[in-house]
N, C-alpha and C positions, 0 to 999 in steps of 0.2 A: 062400426063397419063403414068403411069408405069405399064406394065403388067409383072407379074412374078408368079412363083409357090411359094407359101408361106409356109415356115416351121417356127415354133417358138420354140426354146429351146427343140428340140427333138420331137416335136409334128408335124410331117409332114403330110400334107394333100396331099397324093399321087395323081398325075394326075389331080390336080385341078388347073385351071388357075384363078388367082385372080387379081384384079385390085386395086392398091393403089393410092389414089389421095388426096392431101391436098387441102382443100377448105376453103375460108374465106367467111362467110355470115354475115348478119347484126346481131346485138346483141339485145336480148330481154330477160330479166330475168323472170322466172316463178318459183313458188314454186313447190316442189315435194311432192306428197302425198302417192305414193305407188311404188312398184317395177315394176308394169305394168301400162302403161298410154296410153292415146289416144290423138293424135294431129289431128285436123281437117285440111285437105288439100284439097282445092277446092271440098268441100262436100264429101271427102273421108277421113274417119278416119283411120290413120295408127296406128296399135298396135306395141308396142316395149317392150322389157324388158332390164333391166340392168344386165349384167353378171359380171361386174367389180366393182370398188369401187364407193360408193356413201356415203356421199355427194361428189360433184364434187371436183376435185383437180386442181392444176395448170397445170397438164399434159393435152395435147391435147387428147380429147376422141377418141376412136376407134369405128367406126360404121360399122357393118357387114350387107351386103345386100345379100340375098339368091338368088338362081337360079330359073329358070322357074319351076312352080308347087311346089316350096319349101316354107319354112317358116323360120323365124329367129331362131326358136327353133332347126332347123337342126344343128346349130353350138353351141348349149348350152354348151356341155362338153368342146369343144375346147376353147370357149370364156371364160369360168370359169377358165380354166388353164392359159390362157393368162392374165386374170385379176390378178390371184394369183401370177403368175411369175413377173408381173410388180410391184405389191405391195411388193413382197419379195426383189426386187432390189431397193426399195425406190422410185419407180416411179408409184405409184398407179394412176389408171385412170379409167374413165368410159368406159365400153365396151357395146355398145347398139346393140341389135339384133332386127332388124326392119322387120316387115312383109310388103312387098310392096302391093299396091292396087291389089285387086282381088286374094290375096294370104293369107294363114294362117288365122288369126283372124281379119285382116283389112277389112274395108268396101269394098263392091263390087261396080263397076262402069261399065257403058256401054262401055267406052273407056279405052285404056291402052297403050298409046304411051310412048316412052322413055322420051319425053319432059314432059309429065304429071307426070310420075313417079319420074323424077328428081325434079320437082317442089314440089311434095309431100314431098320428103325427105328434101329438102331445108326448106320448111315450118315447118316440124317437128323439125329440128335443131334450127330454129329461135324461135319457141315456147318453146323449152327447154333451150333457152339462151346459145346456143353453137355457138360461133362466128367462130370457126375453128375446123375442124375434119379431122381425117384420115379415108377415106372411103375404105372399103375392100369389093369387090363384087365378087361373084362366078357366072360365066356365065351371065345370065340376069342381075344380080346385078352389074356385072362389066360394062355392057353397061349403066346402070342407073348412076353409079358413074361417 
């Protein structure tokens, strides 16, 4: 687990602690039907949107996890710039903005442990056919990552 303040090509997120973690999960291929999708994770549907390139490329996808009381859309502008910058450098990749359980447009649940939230994200990645991802989490999202 690498904790750092993340800035990307001049777009600095001042005073924001982020967590980057590369993670390998099982592979399952699913078709993609829209820019916003739902993955069911232990009866909790996680909402996410793609801010980067789709269809998927050979580059490892970047997954952004928001902080407490936030939503993936909090990082929409930054993630779109990240996706554009990666594409401009010939390294187009998916940038997923995930709403964790009990946040944003994701389903609500009676419990919200870090283990449950991490399992939700892992299931989402499995269902999206993402075997390896770069996880970037702010605050609560960093703990989940």
